[in-house]
KOLVEXKE-521259 format. One line per 4 residues: for each residue x, y, z of C-alpha. Coordinates in steps of 0.05 Angstrom, whole numbers, always signed. Example, Ala and Ser with C-alpha at 12.3 -4.5 7.8 and 13.67 -1.06 7.14 Angstrom:
REM KOLVEXKE-521259
+246:-90:+156  +273:-21:+143
***
This chain:
REM KOLVEXKE-521259
+57:-273:-583  +116:-288:-531  +182:-295:-534  +215:-354:-506
+287:-368:-488  +331:-305:-458  +288:-255:-485  +229:-280:-438
+278:-293:-382  +303:-210:-385  +224:-191:-411  +203:-150:-324
+137:-160:-352  +138:-236:-368  +191:-266:-332  +167:-313:-275
+243:-338:-249  +226:-404:-219  +159:-405:-212  +160:-427:-296
+126:-492:-286  +167:-554:-318  +119:-549:-390  +129:-475:-400
+211:-488:-396  +195:-532:-439  +156:-480:-484  +188:-432:-484
+257:-455:-495  +274:-442:-420  +288:-519:-393  +386:-510:-388
+376:-440:-365  +341:-450:-313  +361:-477:-248  +322:-558:-250
+275:-535:-191  +207:-495:-188  +173:-453:-136  +110:-421:-135
+113:-347:-129  +92:-339:-59  +150:-379:-44  +192:-330:-83
+144:-267:-42  +175:-299:+33  +241:-316:+8  +253:-233:-17
+216:-210:+47  +264:-249:+85  +314:-211:+55  +287:-146:+53
+264:-142:+112  +341:-149:+142  +348:-72:+116  +318:-7:+110
+362:+40:+68  +387:-9:+8  +312:-35:+7  +298:+19:-46
+350:-14:-91  +333:-84:-81  +255:-64:-105  +283:-32:-168
+323:-75:-197  +267:-131:-177  +228:-101:-222  +270:-93:-277
+277:-169:-265  +205:-184:-248  +142:-128:-242  +102:-187:-224
+136:-209:-168  +153:-134:-142  +93:-109:-147  +71:-178:-113
+120:-143:-56  +94:-85:-56  +20:-110:-36  +66:-110:+38
+73:-53:+57  +150:-54:+54  +154:+18:+27  +134:+65:+83
+141:+129:+106  +209:+105:+154  +246:+72:+95  +239:+146:+63
+268:+178:+118  +323:+123:+127  +354:+137:+62  +337:+212:+66
+374:+216:+132  +435:+172:+106  +449:+204:+46  +439:+274:+52
+485:+317:+73  +466:+321:+152  +529:+355:+176  +506:+432:+132
+424:+433:+161  +431:+416:+233  +470:+479:+231  +396:+508:+231
+326:+483:+227  +283:+479:+181  +198:+466:+178  +173:+440:+116
+104:+430:+112  +43:+399:+67  -15:+454:+65  -29:+448:+146
+15:+396:+166  +49:+434:+205  +12:+476:+236  +8:+419:+303
+45:+406:+355  +27:+347:+361  +92:+321:+323  +142:+368:+359
+122:+351:+433  +140:+278:+413  +205:+296:+376  +218:+336:+437
+212:+276:+497  +258:+232:+442  +299:+278:+451  +309:+289:+525
+288:+221:+543  +325:+185:+500  +269:+136:+482  +234:+114:+406
+195:+168:+377  +147:+114:+371  +152:+108:+428  +134:+184:+448
+95:+192:+401  +42:+133:+443  +46:+160:+491  +19:+235:+471
-45:+189:+441  -55:+136:+488  -31:+137:+561  -40:+211:+579
-109:+197:+539  -116:+137:+595  -145:+101:+525  -194:+151:+507
-170:+180:+452  -171:+167:+374  -118:+155:+344  -107:+158:+258
-35:+173:+233  -9:+172:+166  +32:+121:+166  +33:+44:+211
+33:+33:+277  +49:-40:+316  -18:-59:+362  -8:-13:+439
-11:-45:+494  -41:-12:+546  -82:-33:+628  -95:-101:+603
-124:-78:+531  -98:-81:+462  -99:-12:+423  -99:-16:+348
-60:+55:+318  -122:+77:+267  -78:+95:+197  -106:+151:+166
-79:+163:+96  -105:+185:+38  -92:+106:-4  -164:+92:+28
-200:+124:-8  -160:+150:-76  -152:+86:-107  -219:+70:-103
-239:+143:-130  -203:+145:-186  -220:+63:-206  -280:+86:-198
-281:+148:-246  -244:+94:-299  -297:+49:-300  -350:+87:-305
-311:+124:-365  -332:+204:-321  -323:+252:-363  -308:+299:-306
-303:+295:-234  -351:+326:-174  -360:+341:-102  -412:+284:-110
-362:+228:-132  -311:+247:-58  -377:+249:-19  -389:+172:-49
-328:+152:-38  -327:+172:+31  -391:+148:+55  -372:+75:+27
-305:+80:+66  -340:+98:+129  -402:+44:+108  -339:-3:+118
-314:+1:+180  -362:-49:+230  -380:-54:+306  -320:-105:+314
-276:-64:+302  -288:+6:+349  -271:-36:+408  -206:-33:+387
-210:+37:+364  -212:+37:+291  -227:+95:+251  -219:+57:+173
-226:-13:+169  -171:-60:+171  -119:-39:+127  -117:-128:+103
-169:-107:+70  -157:-49:+25  -178:-83:-50  -241:-106:-30
-250:-28:+7  -228:-11:-62  -277:-45:-93  -326:-12:-53
-307:+53:-54  -299:+48:-137  -369:+22:-140  -402:+72:-99
-371:+120:-147  -379:+91:-210  -463:+88:-186  -466:+161:-174
-432:+183:-228  -473:+142:-270  -529:+179:-221  -509:+245:-248
-510:+234:-322  -426:+246:-323  -414:+165:-340  -396:+155:-416
-377:+75:-410  -454:+42:-434  -493:+4:-413  -482:+14:-341
-452:-58:-305  -513:-97:-258  -454:-100:-211  -416:-50:-208
-379:-87:-130  -346:-142:-185  -338:-99:-253  -294:-78:-210
-256:-122:-176  -252:-156:-261  -213:-78:-279  -167:-88:-212
-93:-107:-233  -64:-169:-214  +8:-187:-189  -9:-261:-203
+31:-293:-258  -8:-328:-317  -2:-393:-347  +41:-385:-407
+18:-430:-473  +55:-435:-546
***
């Protein structure tokens, strides 16, 4: 049974703000507590996105405030990739003790991430020429290779025009594999994980790169389709789990892809009844 009135509006799990319909407002004693206008969740998302794009550093604060007020709208906004490494770096730079850190050189790496020199070259070019770091990274992989390089970056990049052709920098990020892998283990009730499941996830991802992606230089399927990509990966992982006899959720679903889609969380508002 849902709460009503102020309690409903103050619960971030159920609050919908101005998206409460007239019937919901009458049924849950919200009439008079909200302005007399109803807007859809899509309109809410567009308005908030417009505001968020005005700034980067306070974005985290604004999103955390939204999560405390309206949880489903918060997660719907996250679908639009409003939090990236650039946003995090901007916050760190603005609020760190930069005057102390600049006195010496620090090198921090995750596993083997610090062993390459391409990023150092890009930083040096940026420092000497004053060009934005994004532009120097593009120069490294695209211009110097005359467009022949197959490029994958952990963070998203805008399309690049070179020699009359548009290139889409690939996003080589673990967000392609991990959600589908985890969902596949959960929906099958895997008692343990193994290398075969990781291999199944990798093969399922590779199988979703179509011929039309190759001329654009894409090494992974478009990230805009990540939910369908994750569903297919989850189905492949779950199938491997069942084949290995490591699944505890029995019987096995007839259509694992559809089952994966039903297991996914959706931030779309639900209708409330009394």
